[in-house]
C-alpha positions as CSV (number, residue, x, y, z in Angstrom):
1,M,71.7,94.1,76.4
2,A,72.3,92.7,79.9
3,E,75.3,93.9,81.9
4,K,78.1,91.4,82.2
5,E,78.1,89.8,85.7
6,K,81.3,90.4,87.7
7,R,83.4,87.6,89.0
8,M,85.1,87.7,92.4
9,S,88.4,87.6,90.6
10,D,87.5,90.8,88.8
11,I,87.4,92.8,92.1
12,Q,90.4,91.2,93.8
13,P,93.7,93.1,93.7
14,T,96.3,91.4,91.5
15,Q,99.5,90.4,93.2
16,L,102.4,92.7,92.6
17,P,104.7,91.5,89.9
18,I,107.8,89.5,91.0
19,D,110.4,87.3,89.5
20,E,110.6,84.9,92.4
21,K,108.8,84.3,95.7
22,I,111.2,83.7,98.6
23,D,111.3,82.9,102.3
24,K,112.0,86.1,104.2
25,D,114.6,84.3,106.3
26,S,116.7,83.9,103.2
27,V,117.4,87.7,103.2
28,L,118.0,88.2,106.9
29,D,120.8,90.6,107.8
30,K,121.4,91.8,104.2
31,D,120.9,95.3,102.9
32,M,117.9,95.1,100.5
33,K,115.9,97.6,98.5
34,F,112.3,97.6,99.7
35,I,110.4,98.5,96.5
36,E,106.7,98.3,97.2
37,I,104.1,96.6,99.4
38,Q,100.6,95.4,99.1
39,E,98.3,95.0,102.1
40,G,96.1,91.9,102.6
41,S,94.1,89.9,105.1
42,G,94.2,86.2,105.6
43,K,93.4,83.4,107.9
44,F,96.0,84.6,110.5
45,G,95.2,88.3,110.3
46,D,96.6,91.3,108.3
47,F,99.8,90.9,106.4
48,L,101.9,92.6,103.7
49,F,103.2,91.2,100.5
50,V,106.6,92.8,100.2
51,V,108.6,93.3,97.0
52,I,112.4,93.7,97.4
53,S,115.6,93.5,95.3
54,E,119.2,93.2,96.1
55,K,121.0,96.5,95.9
56,D,122.8,95.7,92.7
57,D,120.2,93.4,91.1
58,D,116.9,94.3,89.4
59,R,115.2,91.0,90.0
60,R,112.0,91.5,92.0
61,L,111.8,89.1,95.0
62,G,108.6,88.8,97.0
63,F,107.6,87.5,100.4
64,S,104.6,87.8,102.8
65,T,104.9,88.9,106.4
66,G,102.5,89.6,109.3
67,A,105.3,90.8,111.6
68,T,103.8,93.8,113.3
69,V,106.9,96.0,113.5
70,V,107.9,95.3,109.9
71,C,104.4,96.0,108.6
72,Q,104.1,99.3,110.6
73,K,107.5,100.5,109.3
74,L,106.9,99.6,105.7
75,I,103.4,101.2,105.7
76,K,104.8,104.4,107.2
77,A,107.5,104.5,104.6
78,R,105.0,104.0,101.8
79,D,102.6,106.6,103.2
80,N,105.5,109.1,103.6
81,G,106.6,108.5,100.0
82,D,109.9,106.9,101.1
83,L,109.6,103.7,99.0
84,P,111.9,102.4,97.6
85,I,114.2,102.4,100.6
86,I,117.3,100.5,101.6
87,G,116.9,98.5,104.8
88,K,118.0,95.3,106.5
89,L,115.5,92.7,107.7
90,I,116.6,91.3,111.1
91,K,115.3,88.7,113.5
92,K,115.7,89.1,117.3
93,D,114.6,85.9,119.0
94,K,111.3,85.3,117.3
95,Y,110.6,88.9,116.3
96,Y,111.4,90.6,113.0
97,D,112.4,94.2,112.4
98,I,113.8,96.4,109.7
99,I,116.8,98.7,110.4
């Protein structure tokens, strides 16, 4: 019997489960729980898909970001076993950060 041929979709990672995709600017300056991340590459370079929730809400919200400082901090938190973690996404001029 011939082995089943794989499809490209069989080897692509599935997106993390979320309840709603949001614009990251909608959660600026609010304490949020950063739950998990997924790394990806796209037309404009490397990025993260980030899953968050409000501190007192279990709904999973997701957004993508290529902001270098945000990506570095979240990858470090994941690698150190610190996710989920409470943080605040901020924007200074045109640059994003997490504090």
